[in-house]
N, C-alpha and C positions, 0 to 999 in steps of 0.2 A: 341106371347110368347109361348114357348114350354111347354107342360104339363109333368107330371112326367113319363108317359108311354113312350113318345118320348125320353126323357132324358135317361131312363133306356135302351131302344133299342139302342141308340147311344153309351152308355157306353159298352153294350155287344159287339157291333161291334168293338170297340177299343180293348177290352180285347182279343177278337179273333185274331185281327191283331198282338197284342203284343205276344200272345202265339205262333202264327205261326213264327214270327221273332225270338223268343227264340229258337224254334226248328231249324230253318235255321242256326242260329249261332252255335248251338251245333253240328249240322251235319258238318258245315264248319270246326269247330275245331276237327273233326275226332271222335266225341262222337257218339256211336251207339244209335239211338233214335228209339224206337218202339212206334208208334203213332197209336191209334185206328182210323178207318175211321170216318171222321167227328169230329175229336178231338177239332177242333176250337170251336165247339158248345157244348162241354161237360164239365163236371167238371174237367176233365184232363187238359184242357187248362186254367182253372181258379184257380186251386189249387196253393198254394204258392210253390215256388221252394227252396229246400235246397241249400244254396249257402255259407254255413259255411265252416271252415276249415275241413280237413279230421278228422274223429272221431266224427263227429256231432251225438248226441244221437238220436237214432231211435224213432219216435212217429207217431201215426196214423194221417192221414188227410193231409199229405204233398206230393208234387210232387217230385220225385227223379229221376235224370237222370242216365243212365247206366254209370258206372265208379265212382260214388259217394261213398265215404267211409263213413260208419255209425257204431255206436257201440250199442249193445243191450245186456243187462245183462253182461256188462263187457268185451264182445267179439267183435272183429273188423270184419266187414263184407264189402263186396264190392257189390254194386248193379249191377246185370247182365242185367236186363231189366228195362227201364224207366216205371214208373207207380206211381199211388197215393197209399200211404201206407194206410193200414187199419188194425184194430185191430186183425183180424184173419189171416193176412198175415205177421206175425212176422219173422224176419230173421232166426230164428231157425227152423221155420215150413214151410218155402216157398223157397225150394232150386232152384226153377225155377226163382226166383227173386233175391236171395242173395247168394253169395258164402263166406265162411269163409276165412278171409285173412290168409295167411301162417304166422306162428309163427317162428321167428328166432332162430337158435341155437347159443349159447354163442360164440361170436368171429367168427361166419361164415361169408363167404363173403356177402357183401351187395347185395340185389336183389330187383327189383321192385315188387310191389304187396304184400309186406310183412308188417304186423302190427308190428311196432317197439313201445316199451314202454320206458319211461324215465329210463335210466340206462342200456339199452341193448348196447352191443358192436358188431360192425360190421367191417369187414376188407374192405378197399377200396384202391386200388392202392398200396398195400403192407403195408398200415398203418392202425392202429386201431382207430376207432372213437367211442365215447360214445353218445347215443341218449339223447338229452336234452329236447325234446318235443315230446310227443306221436304223432304218425302219421302212415298213410299207405303210404309206399314208392311208388314213381312214376319215370319212366325213366326221367332223367335230374335232379333228386333230390339227386344225389350221394352225400355221406357225404362231399367229398372235395369241392362240388359246393354249398352247403346250410349250412353255419355256423349257421343259426338260428335253425337248427334241430339237428346239430351234432358238437361235440367238439373233436379235435384231442387229443388222450390220451397222457399224458406225457411219456417219455421214448420210444417213436417211433423212 
């Protein structure tokens, strides 16, 4: 029968393999992942991953991948480098890790990488759409393609 130490070592091995697979999947999906040497044996590999919808509130102690959208003090940011968040690396104070998402002008053309709030209006394909759910836009999420995020304005 295995003792607790053997079981802990086995679990650590599984965690490292899972983290390595998550990194491979992220890279395969085109996500830029910056991983420190030996990451499979570090806290980076074991920290929880933010997998919520865009706009997830920032908090310390979570692993975030490049391209993840987070909010901090009501402002939308995009993660530039994958890392584990920590209390002194807040989005407003760590420009190497976070970029403020662009804010849309009223009725401006829809653009990827823009933080849209409920009620914002964006033009797409010659028609105007109103944002129905706060999010940071991504290529492929054009208003005409994602009715869960946008509603065609009456009178178009």
